[in-house]
N, C-alpha and C positions, 0 to 999 in steps of 0.2 A: 504494500500500500504506500502510495506517495506521501511524503511528509509535507504538510502545509507550513510553509515558512512565513513568519511575520517578523520582519526586521524593523527596528525603529528606536524609540526613546521611552525610558521609564523614569519617573521622578521619585526621589528618595529623600527623606529627611537627613540633614547633614549631622552626623554623629562624630564625636571626638573619641580619642583613645585607640587602643590596638587590641587585636585578638589575643587572648591569653595563650601562652605557649602550649599548654596542655591540649587546647582545642586545635590550634593550628597544626601541630604535629599529627594529630589524628586526621585532620582534613587532608593533609598531604597523603597519608597512607591510604585513606579511602579513595581519594582522587586517582591514585596510581592504578587501582584495580578498575575503577569506573571508566577511565579513559581507555584502558585496554579492551574492555568489553564493548564500549561504544564503537571503537574503531573496528573491532572484529565483527560486530553485528552490522554496522551501517557504512563502513568504509571511512576513509579520511574526509571525503566531501560531506558525508552524512553527519560526521562529528562537527564539522564547521557549520553546517546548517543549523544544528541544534544550539550551538553556542551563540549563533546570530539571532536567535529568537529571544527577545527580552524576557518573556514569561517563562520559557524553558530554563533560561539561565538563572532566573530568580528561584525557580523550583529547585535547581541544582544546589544553590546556596543554602536553601532550607534543608535539603536532604543532608548536606554536610554540616548542619548544626549551627549555621550563622543566623543572625537576626533577619527576619523576613523583610523588614522595612528600614534597614540601616544602609547608609551610603557606603559603609565599610564592607558590605557584602561584595561589592564589585571588586575593590582592591584586594580583599583577602582571598576570595575565590580564585581570582586571576593569579595571585601570588602562589596559592596552593597548587594550581594546575601547572604553573611553570616549574615549581619545585618538584612536583610529581613526575614530570617528564625527564628530569635529569638522568642521563644514562640510558634512556629509552627512546630518545629522539630518532635515531637512525632506524631502530627496529620498527617503530610505529609510523615513521615518515611524517611526524608532526613537530613543528618548531614554534617557539614563542619568543618574541623579542619585545622589549619595552617594560613598562611598569609604572610606578608612581613617582611624581616629582622629577628629579634629574634623570632617572631611568627612562621616563617617557621622552625627554628631549634627546636622549642618546639612542633611541630606537633605530634610526638609519644605520648608525655605526655598528650596532649589535647585529643587525641583519647581515651586514657585510662580513662580520667576524664569523657568524654561523655558516655563511656560504663558503668561506675559506676553510673552516675547520672540517666541514663535511663534503667539500668539493661539489657544491650544488651548482646547477647550471646558471647561465648568464641572465636568466629571468629575474635575478635578484635586483637588478637596476629598476625593473618595473615595480617590484615590491617596495623598494625604497621610496619611489615616487608615490605609490599608493599610501604609504605611511604619512608622508608629508602632506599629500593632498587631502586625505580624510580629516587630518587635524586642522588644516587650513580652512576647509569648508565649514566644519563645526565651530571653529573659533571666530572666523571672519565673515563668511557668507551668511551663516545662520546665527544672527546676533540676537540671542534669546536671554541674555543676562547671565549666562553660565560660562565661567572661564575654565578651560580644560586643565586638569592636573594629573590625569591618569590616561595612559594610552598603551595598548598592546596590539601587536599584529600576530595572528596565528596563521601559519602557512605550511604548505606541503612542498616537496621537491618539484612538483609539476607547476608550481606557481599559483595554485589556488589559495585563497586567503579569506580571512575574516578579521574585522577590527572591533575591539570593545574599548570605548573611551568614556571618560566621565568628567563633567564640569561641576563647579561649585558656585553657589551664590551665598556667601556668608550672611549678607544682610537679610535675605529671606529665610535662611536656615534650611536650604534645600540643595540637593545634588541632582544632576540629570545625567543619565547614562545613554550613550549612543552606540547602536549596533550597525555594522556594515558587513556585507557579504559580496564576494565576487559574483558577477552575473554576466552572461553573454550580452555584450553591447551596453553595459552599465554606463549611464551618463551621470557623472559625479555632481552635476549642477542642476539636474532636473528631477527633483523629488526622490533622492536616493534612499530616504528612510521610508519604510512602509509598515503599516500596523502599529503606529506610534501610540504609546500609552503615557499619559501625563495627567497629574492632578492639578498642577499649576499652569495656568495660561495667562499670558499678559501681552503687552504690546511688544512686538518683535519686529525685526528687519531681516527679511529672508531673500537673499539673492540666489539661493540654491533650490529654485523651484521653476517650473515651466512658466508660471505666471510672470516671472521676472525676466524671461528670456530677451524681450525687446530692450529692457533696461540694460542688460549685460551687453547686448550688441552695441547700444549707444555709447556705453562707457568705453568699450574697446575702440570704437571709432574716434571718440574724444582723445584717447591716448595717442592714436595715430595722427591726429590733426595737429595744427600749429597751436602751441600753447598760448601764443599772443592773442589769437582770435578768441579763445575761450576766456582769456583774461578780460577782454573788452566786454564780453557778455556778462561776466561776473560783476563788473563794476556797475552795470545797469540794474542789478538786482537790489532792491531795498527790502521789500516785504511782500510776500504773496500768500494769501490764505486759500488753501485748496479746499474744495468741498468735501464734507463727510469725514474729515479727520483733521488733526492738529495743524496749526499754521507752520509753514516753513519760512524761516527768516534768513536774511542774508548774513546775520551775525553767526549762524550755524556753520558757515562755510569760511574756512581759513584760506583766503585767496593765495597768499604766498606759499602755503604748504601745497595747495592743489597744483599750482603752476610748477613748483619744484618737482613734485612727484610725476607730473605729466612729462616734464622734460627728461627726467631720469628713465621713465618707462618708454618714452619714444625712442631712446637710444638702444633699447633692447629689441625693438621691433616684434612684440608678441603677436603671434598669428592666431591666437585664440584666447578667450577669457580664462580658460584653465591655466594656460601658460602665464598669463598676466598675474593670476592669483598666486602662483608659486614664486613670483619675484620678491626678493627682499624689499622691505619697506611698504609692500602692499598689504596692509593689515586691516583690521576692522574699522578704524577711524578713517583711513584713507578711502576705503570702499564706500563707507557711508557718505562721506563728503562728495565723492564722485557721483554716487547715485542720486544724491539730492540735487546736484548740478544738472544731471541728466533729466531729472523730473522738472526742475524749474525752467530750464531753457528749452527742452525738447518735449516735455510732457510725458516722458516715459516713467511710469510708476513702478515702484518696487513692492512686492507682496509684503503685507504686514500680518498675514495669517500665520498663527502658530501651527506647525505641522503635527503637533501632538494630538492624538486620537482618544495559587500559592500552596505549599504542602509541607508539612513537618514530618520528619521521620525520626529525628533524634533530639528534638527540643531546640531551644535557642540560647545563644551565648548569654543574654541578659535575663534568662529565666522565663521568657515568653515564647509560646504559650505555656511552656513548662521547662524546667532546667534540663540541660543535656544529660541524658542517661548514659554514663560511661560504659556500663556493662553491655547495653544494647549496641552502642557505637562499636565496641570492640568485636562483638559477635558479627556485626555487619561486615566489618573489615575482613575478618577471618573467613566468613562465608564467601565473599567475593574473591578473596585471594585464593581460596581453595578451588573455586569455580574456574578461575583463570589458569591455575596450574594444571588442573585436570584437562581443560580444553587444549592446552598446549601439548598434552600427551595423547590427545585423541579422544578423551572421554568428555563428551559434551552434555552429559545428563543434567548437570546443574544449570548450565547455560540455557538449555531447552526449557527447564523449569521456570527460569526467570522470564523467558519469552512467553510462556503460557500464562504466567501471572500478569504480565503486561497486557496481553490480549484480553484477558478476563477483566482487568481493571478498566480498559477502554470501553467495554460494553456496559459497565455498571452506571 
């Protein structure tokens, strides 16, 4: 039966603190057996598909005993998966690069190191660009008030990939998780997130949607045009109130910055908005200013629609809905470990039992 994939966003309350060592160590051990079974059952791409479903990923965190509604579920589960794969990357054909904070920023370099260590093919250059582009889209094109602080890329030797990244908004006390998955003909700028889940919705600025395609085209043309001509148009702007939403004022546009960015970008000769987005200096503030100019001068509007649209097995870290039962947790690890070892030797009885249980659960 085909797996119905829903990629997208899920909002989580922002929690402080770290996972206790006694729990994280068990999460790693449990994840080690779960990953093997998932890859064995569904293949590498099937594993990536499931990680790219925000609800499935949330349920995985619950099964591993983390808080169902905590922002830390993202970073801790991803960290446990990465730790669980150590020493098994080549056997499973699954690699994870990135992490939280500085590790997120070093993802491209880590991808290159993994490629050199395991003699992976030249498709790594594409994976490095995927890492940079997905982060740039969610940080700069989709301006929803959340700043990325966590980013991982999960990939296979064939170049298939998935991205899980998370942003925070300390003022609102929320975190937002973004899921990506490789797809044939994927357009990184036309609604790349699907089946989005979110409790918080607010005023956003979204260049990563088909509704903003005309605005993107105009911005690219502005970059290729003579900056002096744009400068003359900017000076004529004082204040314009557009219907149905907030006024756009000339004071929102830093003319000197716009002209400087336009001159620098013009020297690069970007042939697409995607390449423009990847250029240094083209961040959220610059894109917003360019888009406002495109709207003021040329009438090209940017979408302001927010693209936003659980199970316990072992309890939760904070004791909700009940404390983690260490005895049950250990039994689960040993059962799965035994199932994996038996399957490797050709005895798939326990694996088949798990499959029958999953089929039965899906009919209930």
